[in-house]
N, C-alpha and C positions, 0 to 999 in steps of 0.2 A: 657349376656352370660358369662360363666366363662372360664378363661384361665389359663394355666401354661406355664412357659418358662424353658427349659432345656438348659444350657449354657456349651459349651466345650471351652477350650483354654484360651487365654490370657486376660489381664486386659482390652484391647480394646473391646473384645467380652463381657466382664462383664459389661462394661460401656454401650455398645449398647443394651444389654438385659435389663439393668435398664431403659434406655431411652424408649425402646419398651413397657415395663411394665407401665411406667408413662404415655405414650401416650394413651395406651389402657384404663387405669383407667380414664383418662381425657375424653374419649369418651364413658363413662358409661359401659365399660366391667368390670367384677369383677375378681380379682385374687383369684385362688383356690390352696392352698398348696397341696392338695391331687389330684394327676393326675386322679385317678379313678372317681372323682366327677366333673371334668372339661369338657367343651364342645370343647375347642380348645387347642391343644398342639403345642407349637412353639419350634423348635429345632434350636439353633444357633450354627453352626458347626465350626470345626477347621480342618486344613489340614497340619499343620506344620510338621507332620511325618506320616509314614504309619500307625503307631499305632493309631494316632488321627483319621485318616480316618476310620479305622476299627471299633473303638469305636463308632463313629458317625453312621456309617452304621448299626452296630449291634443294636444300640438303636432304630434307625428309623424303621428297619424291625420288631423289637419286638412290637413297637407301632402299626404298620400296621396290624400285626397279632392279637394283643390283643384288640385294640381300633378302629376297622374298622367303628364304628358308630360316631367317633369324627372327627373334622376337623383337619387335620395335615398340619402344616406350617413348611417349612424347608428353612433356609437361611444361609448365612455366607460363610466362606472360602472353606470348603469341597464341598459345593454345587456349588460354583463358579468354583472350580478346576475340579470336576467330573460331569459336567453338564449332559452329555448323560446318565451316570449311574443313576443319580437321576431322570431324566425324565422318565425312564422306571419303576419307582416305583409308587405305589398308593399314591401319595402326592397331596394334594388339592391345596396348594399354594407353589410355588418354586421360590425363588429369590436368587441372589448372595449376594454381599456386598453393593449394592446400593438399595435404597428404604426401608431400615429398618425404616427410619424416617416416612415413609408413611404407616406403617404396619396397623394402625387402619383403614385408608381409604381403603386399599386393602382388609382387612377382611370384612369390612362393605359391599363393593361392591360384594364380593363373596357370602355373605349371601343373597343378593337379587336374584341372578340368578343361584348360585351353579355351575357356569362354572369354570373349572379348570384354574388357573392363573399361568403362567410361564413367567418370564421375566429376561433376563440377559443383561449386558452392557459390552462394551470394557472398562475396568477400567483404561486403560492407558490415557484416554482422559477426565476423570471426574474432576469436581471441588469439593471442600470440601462439603460434605453433612451436612447441618446444624443440629446438634444434641445438645440439651441443656437439662439438668436435674435440678430439683429444690430440690430434696432430693435423698439420696442414701440408698440402702438396707444394707449397712455396716456402722459402726462407721467411718471408714476411707473412705472418698469420693473420687472417681476418676473424673477427668476432661479430656476428650479426646481433645487434642489440635492440633493433626496432624494425617494424614492418609497417607499410601503409602510409598514406598521405591524405590530409584533409584540406590541402590548399586549393585544389581545383584551378590551377592555372589554365587559362583558356585554350592553350595549345596541347595540353598534356592528357594522355589516356591512362597514365599510371594509377591515379586514385580509383579508377574503375576496375582495374585488373589486380591491384594489390590490396585494395580495401582501406579501411580507416586506420589511423595510428594506433599501434599496440606495441607493447614493450616486453622485453625479456626480464625475468626475475633478476633482481640486482645481485643476490648472492650467487646465483647460477653463473652469471657473467664473471664474477671474481674467481669462482672455482675453475671455470673454463680457462681463464687467463693464466692462473697458476699452473694448470696442467700443461698448457701450451708452452709456458716458460720452462717447465721441467723437461719438456721435450725439445729444448734448445731453440725455441723461437724467441729471440730477444727483441723483436719489433712486433707490436700488435697494432692492427688497423681496425678501428671501430667503424662498423658500416651498418647501413640501413637505408630505407627509402627516404627517410626524413630524419637523419641521425640526431640532429639538434633538438628534436622534440622528445628525446628520451626522458621518461619520467616513470618511476616505479615506486609506489608508496611514498610519494613526495620527495624521492631522491632523484635528482636530475643529472644531466650530463656532467656538470662540474663536480658534483659529489663523486660520480663514478670515476672521473679522471683523477681526482685526488686520491682515491683508494687504490686505483690501479698503479699509480706512481709509487706506492708503498711496497709493491712486490719487487723484491730485490733483483731477481733475474731478468726482469723486464727493463730494457735499457731505453727503448723508444716507444712512444704511443702516438699513433697517427690517426687523424680523423679523416675519413674518406671524403666527406663533403659536409658543409654546414651553411645554412642560410644566414644572410647578413642580419636579419631580424632576431636571430637567436644569440647574437653576440652581446649579451647583457653584461652589466658590471661584474656580476659574480663570475662569469666565464672569463672576463678580462683579468680578474684577479687570479684565477686559476692558471691562466696562461703565463702570467707574470711570475708566479711562485713555483712552477713545476718545469724545470729544464728538460725533463724526460718527454714532455709534449713536443713533438717534432716542430721544427722551425718552418712549417709549411701549412697553409690553410687553403683549401679549395672552396671558394665562395662563388656560387653561380650569380652572374649579373643578368644574363639573357638579352639585355639591350641597353645601349647607352643613350636612350631617348625616353624622356618622361612620358611622351605621348604613347609610345609603343609599350612601355611598362604597364601603363594603365589598361591598354587593350589586352595585354597578356594576363591581367588580373594578378600582377605581382604586388607584394605588400609593402613596398618602399618606393621612394623616389631617389634620384641621383644624389641629391645633397645628403640625404640620410646615409646612403651607401658610402659616399666619400668621407663623411664625418667618422664613421665607424672604422674605415681603413686607416685614417689618421691616428685614431686611438690605438689600433693594433700596432702600428709602426712606432708609436711612442714607447710601446712596451718591448717590441722586438724589431729594432731598426732594419735588420737584414733579412727579415722573414720573406719567404717566397709566398706570393699570393697568386694562385692560378684561378681560372674562371671558365664558365661555359657561356657562350653567346649564340643565340639563334639568329640567323641572317634570313631576311626575306619574309618575315612575319607579315600577315595582312596589314595594310596601311603604312608599311615602311617605305617612305619616299626616299629620294636621294638625299634630301636634307636630313631626314631622320637617321639614315645610314651614316652620313658624314658626322653627325652628332655622336654616334657610337664610336667611330674612329677617333674623334677628338677626346672622348671620355676615356677610352682605353689608353691613349697617350698620356692623359693626365694622371691616371691611377698607376701606370707602369706595371701592369701585370707581368709576371715572369713567364707565363704561358697561357694561351687561350685555346680551349677546345671549341672549334667552330662547327656549327651544325646548320645546314640549310633547313629552313622551315619545312616540315613534313605534315601534310594533312592527316589528322587522326579523326576518323569517322565519329560523329556524334559529340565532338568537342565544340565549344563555342567558336573557336577560331576557324573551324571548318566551314562555318556559315558566313564568314566574312569574305570580302573581295580578295581574290588570290593574286599573287605576284608571279610573273612568268619565270620559267626555269632558267632562261638565259641570264636574266638580271640577277637571279639568286646565285648562279654559278660565278658570275663576275664578282659579286660582293663577297662571296666566300673566299675566293682566291685573294682578293685584296686584303681581307682581314687575316688570312693565314700568313700572308707575306709580312704584315705588321707584327703578328705574333712571333714569327721567326726572328725578326729584328730585335724585339723586346727580350726574347729568350736569350739571344746572344749577349745583349747588353747586361742582363742579370748574371749570366755565367761569368762574363769577363770581370765582373766586380770581385770575384773570388780567386782569380789567377794569382798564384804566388802565396796564397793563404792555405793553412792546414785545416782540413775538415775531416770529420769522422765518416768513414764509408762502411756500410754494411755489405759484405761480399755475398752476392746472390748466385753468381755463376762463375765457373772457371773452365776455360777451354784452351788447350794447347799453351799452357803457361800464362794465359792472360785472364785476369780477374776483373769482374764487372759488378757494379752495385750502385746504390743510391746513398747520398748524404742525407742528413736530417732535413735539409731544405729541398730535397728531392732533385738534386742535380745528379745526372747519370754519369758515372765515372768509370773509365777503363784504366786498369793498372797493369803494366807489363811485368807481372810477377805472379807466381803461383801462390795463392793465399787460401786459407781455410774457409770454406763456404759456411756462412752463418755467424761469422765473427766480425767484429767492428775494428777497423784499422784507421789510424790517423794517416792522412795522405795530403801532400801538397799539390794543389791543382795547377795544371799547366795550360 
């Protein structure tokens, strides 16, 4: 039978969808690019914001209306978070964030009796679900090394739908990385819900980075995201001594106001954040530091927002992912006084404009300099890819996808 997978959300979801695809192919299912021609539709959902929930729900309802003769499978964070809502829809197989690794078995069993399958777990009590991939559907390959979060930031639903921190077996990661490298993936991205909390048998993220750097065919190792509180001395030493670690760190700030950071239940203040950034730049002066910021969190006054703009200008992030605050039911922030949508939209626009300015300033620093570019796409004789510091580059030449080339930025 033929299947297609629709993926919403983060790199963890992308990894898990890739794993489901690989598992189904291994069990003699066929992947079909055209949804119209497939027998099974799998939707891997996201619930990080209200908008994410709405997009997932709209897509699923459209599939129910248009493809009522196909098998519909729904899984992931939105399914986990909105269980009762999804149970009332005409979905054949409905699971949360556990049992994705068993998707081939679950679908096979469903095909035998056509009995609707619904199963959810209390994610706070789970062990790491073993997921391994041998190949990835992008040039840059992801490895999920961790799942879950114990931070309970006041605005965030993810600890409730992903569960507690749990980590993949250290040796399994190294084996997976070697396999991906043998399959021509020269850049590996380490990902998880809280990647910096990786720890398996007292081996932490720095230990893992050191050992991954020893794999000859791996040329780059990228960390999808890491919290400022996890950048300890050991990590800084690892960053200093391993040039294979990409010259880019994504470090969520969330607010440039100490007042709002406290309301958010973040685990640092602005001075702590700034001091860590200074250490990073003393090691890697030209490093790209990108971030996430939530605009319009409860209690964010104009003064607090202006503090955020000032702090962003001080740090000089190379790019900011800007999110309007989104109420997540049953979180602490949902019970706080809310800011109107018009104010949020205005602040989002202002911060995005600042991000664009800083992004251009960072890019312009490298004009005329030669950087290594990993070619990820090539269309009509034009090649595209990213540098180690995550600059997106277009090269007017046909180059081999998956290879790294030196290129002078213009």
